[in-house]
N, C-alpha and C positions, 0 to 999 in steps of 0.2 A: 778275837771270834766273837760274836756275841751268843749266848746259851738262851734258849727259851725253855720253859718246862709247863706242862700241864700235869698239875695234880688232883688226886680224887681223897676226899678225906672223909669216914666215917664218923659220926655222930655216936657216942656211947652215951649217950643220952636218949636220942629217939630214935637212933638206926638208921638213919637217913643219910644218903649222899651227900658232898659239896664239889663239886668239881670248879677250879681253878685255874688262871695264867698267872707265870709270874716270870720275873728274869733272876732273881734272888729265894731261891728255896727256903733257905736256913732263917731268911729272915722274914719271910712271909708265914711261912708253919708259926714262927714266933710271937707275930703280931694277933695267928688264930689262936692261940695257948692263949694268952692272956687276955682276949677277950676285944681287940683292937680291930673286930673285922664285922661291922655290924649284921651279915646276914649267919654269921655262925657263933657270935656273943651268947646268944642265949641257948646254944646245943654242945655247947663245953661239956664235958671234955672231949677232945676230936684225936683220932689216927689215923696218919699217913697210911694208907693201905695200894695207892698206885699212883705212879708218876711217869712221864714221858719226855724225852728230852730230845729238841729240836734246833737244830742250827737257821730254821727259817721264821721269821716272825710270824708274817702270812700263814704258815704252815701250821704253826702252832693253834694260830688264833682260832683257824678253820676246825682243828680237831678239838676246842675246848666248845665251841658251838655246835659239835657234832656229839662228842660224849651228852650235853645238856639236852641235846632232842630225847624225844621218847626212844627214839631207836637204837640213838646211839648207846642211852641210858641203861635199856635193856640188854644189848650187847657187852656192855661193861658188866652187868649185872651175873651174866651168862657164865664171861671169861673166869671173875672171880667169887664165883659159885662157893666154892670151900672157904674160902676168906671170911663168906658174909653169914656162914649159919652159924 
C-alpha cells in the first residue's frame, strides 16, 4: 500500500511556514535539513510541526493545495496556535 504525507515545517529563521507533499518523509526532511530544497534552503533551520498521512494520493495533494491557500493556512495556524507562540 502506498503512503502519502502532507507536512508543515516552521522556519526557525523567519518564523514562516512551508507545506509540502512526499511519499518518503524521512528522506524529504533530510533534503530540507541539508539545504537541498530550493524553497527552504535559505530558511533553515526548520522544524517539523505538523504532518498528515493519506492512503490516496489525490486526497493528499488536495490537502496540500488547501493548506497552502489563505483559508487553509489560517486554519492550520489556528489549530497550531500554541505551537506557533
